ZATI-856204 format. One record per residue (C-alpha): x, y, z; residue in three letters; chain. Coordinates in nm, 3 decimals, padded with zeros to 5 digits. Layout:
<zakols>
- X Y Z Ala A .
...
</zakols>
This chain:
<zakols>
- 14.252 11.089 07.308 Met A .
- 14.596 11.094 07.460 Gln A .
- 14.918 11.147 07.254 Arg A .
- 15.075 10.790 07.203 Pro A .
- 15.439 10.763 07.301 Thr A .
- 15.728 10.573 07.106 Arg A .
- 15.654 10.245 07.318 Ala A .
- 15.276 10.258 07.209 Asp A .
- 15.390 10.284 06.842 Phe A .
- 15.636 10.019 06.868 Arg A .
- 15.384 09.792 07.038 Ala A .
- 15.134 09.840 06.787 Val A .
- 15.385 09.772 06.505 Phe A .
- 15.543 09.472 06.642 Asp A .
- 15.217 09.289 06.705 Leu A .
- 15.053 09.411 06.351 Ala A .
- 15.344 09.296 06.139 Leu A .
- 15.286 08.926 06.200 Pro A .
- 14.900 08.936 06.190 Leu A .
- 14.897 09.122 05.878 Ala A .
- 15.147 08.839 05.731 Thr A .
- 14.898 08.574 05.872 Val A .
- 14.628 08.735 05.690 Gln A .
- 14.821 08.760 05.356 Val A .
- 14.916 08.454 05.380 Gly A .
- 14.538 08.311 05.417 Leu A .
- 14.435 08.574 05.119 Met A .
- 14.762 08.367 04.937 Ala A .
- 14.568 08.066 04.964 Met A .
- 14.298 08.182 04.778 Gly A .
- 14.497 08.370 04.524 Val A .
- 14.668 08.022 04.443 Val A .
- 14.335 07.832 04.431 Asp A .
- 14.187 08.090 04.199 Thr A .
- 14.512 08.047 03.974 Met A .
- 14.514 07.676 03.959 Met A .
- 14.137 07.631 03.907 Val A .
- 14.148 07.892 03.619 Gly A .
- 14.385 07.635 03.441 Arg A .
- 14.148 07.367 03.433 Phe A .
- 13.859 07.532 03.274 Ser A .
- 13.690 07.869 03.256 Ala A .
- 13.381 07.696 03.380 Ala A .
- 13.545 07.577 03.688 Ala A .
- 13.691 07.933 03.748 Leu A .
- 13.340 08.080 03.770 Ala A .
- 13.197 07.798 03.966 Gly A .
- 13.452 07.820 04.248 Thr A .
- 13.415 08.196 04.265 Ala A .
- 13.019 08.208 04.289 Val A .
- 13.044 07.897 04.521 Ala A .
- 13.301 08.101 04.747 Asn A .
- 13.096 08.414 04.744 Val A .
- 12.809 08.224 04.905 Trp A .
- 13.036 08.056 05.140 Phe A .
- 13.182 08.381 05.299 Phe A .
- 12.853 08.543 05.312 Ala A .
- 12.702 08.274 05.512 Val A .
- 12.986 08.222 05.717 Ser A .
- 13.045 08.583 05.822 Thr A .
- 12.804 08.550 06.145 Ile A .
- 12.968 08.279 06.269 Gly A .
- 13.329 08.428 06.219 Met A .
- 13.196 08.740 06.384 Gly A .
- 13.091 08.550 06.706 Cys A .
- 13.445 08.386 06.705 Ile A .
- 13.583 08.736 06.691 Ala A .
- 13.443 08.809 07.020 Val A .
- 13.742 08.605 07.186 Leu A .
- 13.952 08.891 07.103 Asp A .
- 13.838 09.123 07.398 Pro A .
- 13.759 08.829 07.623 Val A .
- 14.088 08.666 07.618 Ile A .
- 14.280 08.980 07.567 Ser A .
- 14.120 09.167 07.874 Gln A .
- 14.155 08.832 08.069 Ala A .
- 14.543 08.810 07.985 His A .
- 14.577 09.205 08.068 Gly A .
- 14.412 09.129 08.396 Ala A .
- 14.642 08.793 08.466 Ser A .
- 14.322 08.574 08.480 Asp A .
- 14.449 08.235 08.371 Glu A .
- 14.114 08.079 08.424 Glu A .
- 13.942 08.356 08.232 Gly A .
- 14.168 08.275 07.925 Ile A .
- 14.086 07.882 07.966 Ala A .
- 13.702 07.942 07.983 Arg A .
- 13.747 08.186 07.662 Gly A .
- 13.952 07.954 07.484 Leu A .
- 13.717 07.645 07.572 Gln A .
- 13.355 07.831 07.479 Arg A .
- 13.531 07.934 07.162 Gly A .
- 13.566 07.584 07.063 Phe A .
- 13.233 07.510 07.192 Leu A .
- 13.082 07.787 06.973 Leu A .
- 13.310 07.660 06.692 Ala A .
- 13.116 07.346 06.702 Leu A .
- 12.790 07.479 06.777 Val A .
- 12.839 07.744 06.475 Leu A .
- 12.935 07.470 06.225 Thr A .
- 12.599 07.314 06.203 Val A .
- 12.393 07.651 06.089 Pro A .
- 12.697 07.720 05.852 Thr A .
- 12.672 07.392 05.673 Ile A .
- 12.305 07.421 05.662 Leu A .
- 12.313 07.779 05.514 Gly A .
- 12.569 07.611 05.238 Asn A .
- 12.400 07.339 05.166 Ala A .
- 12.173 07.492 04.932 Pro A .
- 12.407 07.663 04.698 Val A .
- 12.278 07.506 04.385 Glu A .
- 11.927 07.672 04.435 Ala A .
- 12.087 07.991 04.531 Val A .
- 12.295 07.961 04.228 Met A .
- 12.003 07.890 04.010 Arg A .
- 11.792 08.158 04.194 Trp A .
- 12.041 08.438 04.092 Thr A .
- 12.059 08.355 03.720 Gly A .
- 12.413 08.203 03.717 Gln A .
- 12.478 08.035 03.377 Pro A .
- 12.403 07.643 03.349 Asp A .
- 12.725 07.506 03.324 Asp A .
- 12.844 07.699 03.647 Val A .
- 12.558 07.589 03.866 Val A .
- 12.666 07.219 03.914 Pro A .
- 13.032 07.296 03.922 Leu A .
- 12.936 07.544 04.239 Ala A .
- 12.750 07.293 04.409 Ser A .
- 13.011 07.022 04.350 Glu A .
- 13.276 07.263 04.492 Tyr A .
- 13.050 07.340 04.807 Met A .
- 13.030 06.960 04.899 Val A .
- 13.417 06.959 04.914 Gly A .
- 13.422 07.257 05.129 Leu A .
- 13.140 07.158 05.405 Leu A .
- 13.364 06.916 05.570 Pro A .
- 13.639 07.193 05.626 Gly A .
- 13.382 07.447 05.790 Ile A .
- 13.450 07.330 06.148 Leu A .
- 13.835 07.358 06.129 Pro A .
- 13.785 07.685 05.954 Phe A .
- 13.627 07.801 06.283 Tyr A .
- 13.887 07.599 06.485 Gly A .
- 14.159 07.792 06.329 Phe A .
- 13.985 08.132 06.403 Met A .
- 13.944 08.022 06.753 Val A .
- 14.313 07.945 06.801 Val A .
- 14.420 08.256 06.639 Arg A .
- 14.236 08.475 06.828 Glu A .
- 14.376 08.321 07.135 Ala A .
- 14.723 08.321 07.035 Leu A .
- 14.746 08.678 06.926 Gln A .
- 14.545 08.784 07.242 Ala A .
- 14.834 08.616 07.463 Val A .
- 15.093 08.750 07.213 Gly A .
- 15.212 08.416 07.088 Ala A .
- 15.223 08.456 06.719 Val A .
- 15.511 08.266 06.612 Arg A .
- 15.310 07.904 06.565 Pro A .
- 15.052 08.114 06.316 Leu A .
- 15.319 08.260 06.116 Leu A .
- 15.506 07.909 06.075 Val A .
- 15.162 07.741 06.035 Val A .
- 15.047 07.969 05.758 Ile A .
- 15.355 07.901 05.549 Val A .
- 15.333 07.554 05.586 Leu A .
- 14.969 07.567 05.475 Ala A .
- 15.020 07.756 05.163 Asn A .
- 15.289 07.483 05.073 Val A .
- 15.006 07.192 05.158 Val A .
- 14.736 07.365 04.974 Asn A .
- 14.949 07.447 04.643 Ala A .
- 15.074 07.062 04.617 Ala A .
- 14.722 06.895 04.714 Val A .
- 14.577 07.147 04.466 Asn A .
- 14.827 07.023 04.181 Trp A .
- 14.739 06.651 04.275 Leu A .
- 14.387 06.660 04.312 Leu A .
- 14.281 06.927 04.045 Ile A .
- 14.518 06.800 03.769 Phe A .
- 14.494 06.424 03.858 Gly A .
- 14.884 06.426 03.914 Gln A .
- 15.081 06.163 04.120 Gly A .
- 14.821 05.896 04.041 Gly A .
- 14.513 06.039 04.139 Phe A .
- 14.212 06.139 03.948 Pro A .
- 14.187 06.471 03.777 Ala A .
- 13.894 06.603 04.011 Leu A .
- 13.871 06.961 03.913 Gly A .
- 13.651 07.156 04.126 Val A .
- 13.617 06.890 04.345 Thr A .
- 13.982 06.854 04.412 Gly A .
- 14.023 07.208 04.467 Ala A .
- 13.741 07.192 04.767 Ala A .
- 13.942 06.906 04.882 Leu A .
- 14.267 07.064 04.887 Ala A .
- 14.106 07.379 05.071 Thr A .
- 13.941 07.144 05.314 Thr A .
- 14.271 06.924 05.380 Ile A .
- 14.465 07.236 05.429 Ser A .
- 14.200 07.392 05.690 Arg A .
- 14.243 07.068 05.875 Trp A .
- 14.638 07.061 05.873 Ala A .
- 14.617 07.412 05.975 Met A .
- 14.427 07.341 06.286 Leu A .
- 14.635 07.057 06.360 Ala A .
- 14.945 07.246 06.293 Gly A .
- 14.864 07.532 06.523 Val A .
- 14.740 07.348 06.821 Val A .
- 15.055 07.144 06.796 Ala A .
- 15.319 07.454 06.752 Leu A .
- 15.136 07.662 07.028 Gly A .
- 15.049 07.358 07.265 Trp A .
- 15.266 07.543 07.517 Arg A .
- 15.026 07.821 07.559 His A .
- 14.675 07.627 07.464 Leu A .
- 14.719 07.284 07.627 Gly A .
- 14.710 07.398 08.004 Pro A .
- 14.413 07.639 07.894 Arg A .
- 14.219 07.354 07.687 Leu A .
- 14.242 07.096 07.994 Trp A .
- 14.067 07.015 08.223 Pro A .
- 13.750 07.118 08.098 Leu A .
- 13.571 07.375 08.325 Arg A .
- 13.230 07.297 08.392 Pro A .
- 13.087 07.647 08.369 Glu A .
- 13.199 07.688 08.001 Ile A .
- 12.850 07.483 07.939 Phe A .
- 12.640 07.753 08.118 Gln A .
- 12.400 07.930 07.903 Trp A .
- 12.421 08.279 08.025 Ala A .
- 12.792 08.339 07.981 Pro A .
- 12.765 08.211 07.616 Leu A .
- 12.455 08.413 07.536 Ala A .
- 12.661 08.709 07.669 Arg A .
- 12.964 08.625 07.405 Met A .
- 12.678 08.560 07.148 Leu A .
- 12.556 08.914 07.218 Gly A .
- 12.876 09.060 07.173 Leu A .
- 12.991 08.848 06.895 Gly A .
- 12.669 08.864 06.668 Leu A .
- 12.690 09.219 06.590 Pro A .
- 13.043 09.202 06.488 Ile A .
- 12.930 08.918 06.268 Gly A .
- 12.667 09.153 06.096 Phe A .
- 12.916 09.447 06.056 Gln A .
- 13.134 09.221 05.848 Ile A .
- 12.835 09.103 05.665 Leu A .
- 12.725 09.439 05.583 Phe A .
- 13.077 09.545 05.454 Glu A .
- 13.103 09.229 05.240 Tyr A .
- 12.755 09.311 05.097 Gly A .
- 12.802 09.626 04.981 Val A .
- 13.108 09.573 04.785 Phe A .
- 12.964 09.242 04.650 Gly A .
- 12.648 09.450 04.558 Gly A .
- 12.864 09.697 04.386 Val A .
- 13.024 09.410 04.211 Gly A .
- 12.705 09.261 04.076 Leu A .
- 12.620 09.611 03.964 Leu A .
- 12.896 09.652 03.766 Met A .
- 12.787 09.379 03.557 Gly A .
- 12.493 09.601 03.393 Arg A .
- 12.820 09.812 03.248 Phe A .
- 12.958 09.508 03.053 Gly A .
- 13.291 09.268 03.107 Thr A .
- 13.531 09.546 03.115 Ala A .
- 13.356 09.713 03.400 Ala A .
- 13.351 09.393 03.615 Val A .
- 13.724 09.296 03.521 Ala A .
- 13.823 09.639 03.621 Gly A .
- 13.637 09.649 03.916 His A .
- 13.808 09.360 04.026 Gln A .
- 14.130 09.464 03.965 Ile A .
- 14.115 09.799 04.153 Ala A .
- 13.916 09.597 04.451 Leu A .
- 14.212 09.345 04.456 Asn A .
- 14.482 09.596 04.460 Leu A .
- 14.279 09.777 04.775 Ala A .
- 14.246 09.424 04.946 Ala A .
- 14.616 09.383 04.923 Leu A .
- 14.685 09.735 05.085 Ala A .
- 14.382 09.646 05.348 Phe A .
- 14.606 09.387 05.474 Met A .
- 14.822 09.613 05.673 Val A .
- 14.569 09.830 05.843 Pro A .
- 14.358 09.488 05.913 Phe A .
- 14.680 09.374 06.106 Gly A .
- 14.657 09.703 06.271 Val A .
- 14.326 09.691 06.361 Gly A .
- 14.358 09.324 06.528 Ala A .
- 14.667 09.454 06.709 Ala A .
- 14.521 09.743 06.832 Thr A .
- 14.227 09.519 06.958 Ser A .
- 14.458 09.333 07.138 Val A .
- 14.665 09.583 07.315 Leu A .
- 14.359 09.789 07.403 Val A .
- 14.182 09.496 07.553 Gly A .
- 14.513 09.404 07.767 Arg A .
- 14.522 09.742 07.889 Ala A .
- 14.161 09.752 08.004 Val A .
- 14.211 09.407 08.161 Gly A .
- 14.503 09.527 08.349 Ala A .
- 14.316 09.864 08.461 Glu A .
- 14.532 10.106 08.260 Arg A .
- 14.294 10.329 08.064 Pro A .
- 14.553 10.582 07.971 Asp A .
- 14.723 10.287 07.784 Glu A .
- 14.434 10.169 07.626 Ala A .
- 14.350 10.544 07.473 Arg A .
- 14.744 10.572 07.375 Arg A .
- 14.769 10.261 07.207 Arg A .
- 14.405 10.329 07.014 Ala A .
- 14.560 10.665 06.882 Ala A .
- 14.873 10.465 06.783 Ala A .
- 14.690 10.246 06.588 Gly A .
- 14.506 10.492 06.404 Leu A .
- 14.801 10.683 06.312 Ile A .
- 14.974 10.400 06.196 Ile A .
- 14.687 10.221 06.015 Gly A .
- 14.582 10.587 05.820 Gly A .
- 14.928 10.680 05.763 Gly A .
- 15.007 10.356 05.561 Phe A .
- 14.708 10.380 05.386 Met A .
- 14.789 10.756 05.279 Val A .
- 15.099 10.616 05.171 Phe A .
- 14.950 10.342 04.934 Thr A .
- 14.685 10.571 04.811 Ala A .
- 14.957 10.816 04.693 Thr A .
- 15.090 10.525 04.472 Ala A .
- 14.726 10.435 04.340 Phe A .
- 14.676 10.804 04.253 Leu A .
- 15.034 10.836 04.089 Ala A .
- 15.055 10.508 03.868 Val A .
- 14.705 10.350 03.801 Pro A .
- 14.803 10.283 03.444 Arg A .
- 15.105 10.103 03.553 Leu A .
- 14.928 09.912 03.822 Leu A .
- 14.646 09.787 03.585 Ala A .
- 14.867 09.714 03.330 Ala A .
- 15.059 09.450 03.569 Ala A .
- 14.713 09.265 03.594 Tyr A .
- 14.586 09.260 03.224 Thr A .
- 14.722 09.312 02.857 Pro A .
- 14.351 09.405 02.771 Asp A .
- 14.342 09.778 02.683 Leu A .
- 13.960 09.811 02.781 Ala A .
- 14.024 09.628 03.096 Val A .
- 14.327 09.813 03.170 Ala A .
- 14.169 10.152 03.102 Ala A .
- 13.869 10.083 03.324 Met A .
- 14.095 09.965 03.603 Ala A .
- 14.309 10.283 03.577 Ala A .
- 13.961 10.480 03.603 Ala A .
- 13.899 10.328 03.933 Leu A .
- 14.208 10.293 04.090 Ile A .
- 14.274 10.631 04.214 Pro A .
- 13.911 10.614 04.356 Leu A .
- 14.045 10.299 04.537 Ala A .
- 14.308 10.515 04.667 Gly A .
- 14.066 10.768 04.784 Ala A .
- 13.836 10.526 04.990 Phe A .
- 14.118 10.307 05.117 Gln A .
- 14.249 10.604 05.348 Val A .
- 13.912 10.577 05.504 Phe A .
- 13.890 10.196 05.485 Asp A .
- 14.213 10.169 05.684 Gly A .
- 14.098 10.413 05.947 Ile A .
- 13.756 10.256 06.010 Gln A .
- 13.917 09.880 06.047 Ala A .
- 14.172 10.028 06.325 Val A .
- 13.880 10.202 06.479 Ala A .
- 13.675 09.905 06.471 Leu A .
- 13.966 09.737 06.645 Gly A .
- 14.003 09.971 06.893 Ala A .
- 13.605 09.963 07.010 Leu A .
- 13.624 09.555 06.995 Arg A .
- 13.920 09.599 07.233 Gly A .
- 13.695 09.739 07.510 Val A .
- 13.396 09.516 07.406 Gly A .
- 13.159 09.791 07.204 Asp A .
- 13.027 09.589 06.902 Thr A .
- 12.660 09.692 06.917 Arg A .
- 12.698 10.049 06.786 Val A .
- 12.979 10.016 06.533 Pro A .
- 12.721 09.768 06.362 Val A .
- 12.448 10.020 06.315 Leu A .
- 12.748 10.293 06.206 Ile A .
- 12.823 10.053 05.956 Asn A .
- 12.465 09.981 05.842 Leu A .
- 12.396 10.362 05.809 Thr A .
- 12.727 10.472 05.629 Gly A .
- 12.685 10.204 05.361 Tyr A .
- 12.332 10.160 05.322 Tyr A .
- 12.183 10.480 05.387 Leu A .
- 12.465 10.700 05.242 Ile A .
- 12.729 10.519 05.043 Gly A .
- 12.480 10.281 04.829 Leu A .
- 12.208 10.545 04.759 Pro A .
- 12.512 10.792 04.622 Ile A .
- 12.660 10.524 04.409 Gly A .
- 12.330 10.448 04.254 Leu A .
- 12.221 10.800 04.213 Trp A .
- 12.597 10.905 04.047 Leu A .
- 12.626 10.556 03.852 Gly A .
- 12.294 10.533 03.703 Phe A .
- 12.088 10.864 03.760 Gly A .
- 12.366 11.100 03.660 Gln A .
- 12.559 10.845 03.409 Asp A .
- 12.869 10.840 03.579 Trp A .
- 12.894 10.470 03.498 Gly A .
- 13.133 10.242 03.726 Pro A .
- 13.305 10.568 03.844 Arg A .
- 12.992 10.659 04.030 Gly A .
- 12.961 10.362 04.203 Leu A .
- 13.283 10.351 04.328 Trp A .
- 13.230 10.732 04.433 Trp A .
- 12.928 10.576 04.651 Gly A .
- 13.187 10.361 04.840 Leu A .
- 13.433 10.641 04.904 Val A .
- 13.144 10.848 05.032 Ala A .
- 13.006 10.570 05.261 Gly A .
- 13.359 10.474 05.392 Leu A .
- 13.424 10.848 05.461 Met A .
- 13.075 10.852 05.664 Ala A .
- 13.173 10.538 05.834 Val A .
- 13.525 10.618 05.903 Ala A .
- 13.460 10.973 06.056 Thr A .
- 13.146 10.836 06.308 Val A .
- 13.368 10.520 06.399 Leu A .
- 13.671 10.774 06.508 Val A .
- 13.429 10.981 06.697 Gly A .
- 13.313 10.679 06.866 Arg A .
- 13.656 10.593 06.969 Val A .
- 13.688 10.948 07.098 Arg A .
- 13.372 10.885 07.299 Leu A .
- 13.359 10.547 07.411 Arg A .
- 13.737 10.544 07.554 Leu A .
- 13.701 10.894 07.692 Gly A .
- 13.470 10.699 07.977 Arg A .
- 13.553 10.489 08.256 Asp A .
- 13.685 10.161 08.101 Leu A .
- 13.570 09.828 08.263 Ala A .
- 13.668 09.465 08.176 Arg A .
- 13.409 09.271 08.038 Leu A .
- 13.215 09.031 08.252 Arg A .
- 13.104 08.703 08.103 Ile A .
- 13.065 08.540 08.418 Asp A .
- 12.814 08.669 08.647 His A .
- 12.889 08.610 08.906 Pro A .
- 13.259 08.512 08.853 Pro A .
- 13.320 08.098 08.916 Pro A .
- 13.362 08.031 09.291 Ala A .
- 13.746 07.937 09.202 Ser A .
- 13.798 08.324 09.168 Glu A .
- 13.650 08.419 09.491 Gly A .
</zakols>
């Protein structure tokens, strides 16, 4: 790995900051939804929470398939291949349309899933009611992801920043109107919350297309007939499906640990959620750094500048890991103060304070693995990383957590030590994979074989 220059650090930072801000904005919409539904009733809060768990579990595969646009479009942009950008964007919308159908079918039986998993009787119908309101928002949810991937790949992030701010305002306002029945509207409770989310997603898609039209319009029309060819779509799916499974495996291990916490009581579950929420907030920065690294590495590969790709991957790892060392220090230094900011309950605060230092330990590795994944995605390496994640989380981390938590009676801390071990293994091997993969010849992804005749 080559030593990055000041220009490399600046390039990563300048792109990572807005991308992290957009992700924080998306997370803020979920926080506002939770806060407002929680004021309607405890059952409503529980129903939306469990429904969202299932929604994101089902949606991760589609999200991964769309994330393949990152290397496809960024490499085309680096190569100044306008037709490649247009085909990537148009195929992205085609994938979004196709993926909407199985995602709806996977989310539709949420009531049966909730009953099978033993959710309380008063929560199950509310979860089902909430999901019905979410289903019309799946297409714009995927559509926004397509536009986000395209705009960040070509460096046009301002429309994303403006839209995410406006979307938070729209979401909060519509939540207030529909959940509580303000302004002449009926009080719809969880249905109102779901409709607010769906309306916000359609508004986000319309807004970002309108504001980004200068960059999107010429690449959306006219339709390129080759976007309907099966072979290029299959190649994109072959690269995107592993990304979806990687997201699912990571989401699954944290969700599984959350469910296991229930065996140690309510305070353990609440404390776990507080520590995890703090870690998730801190993770938004390396998430943005990872996305920026993916784009910049992809552009360098497309432009046939392999040394630049290696330097920018190294810069991303240093920035992402360095930031997480900083936040880990805070988690280790003042865990009780951070826990007290979330709850006045002494038992919950004590549990959270015991877990927050472990969150500090694992998030260093979490940040490094996020950036490493971004660097590998930039060169189109998606299949090996999913195997690394599967091994690290499920063959190392989870067994260690179960052994320490239950076999050695370490309780919740034992489960979290398993997360630390799993993330440490994943981060270490992924960094090795980055060194190996970027040390080879770097060639642009070829989705169209052979290229269309217009490219000669």
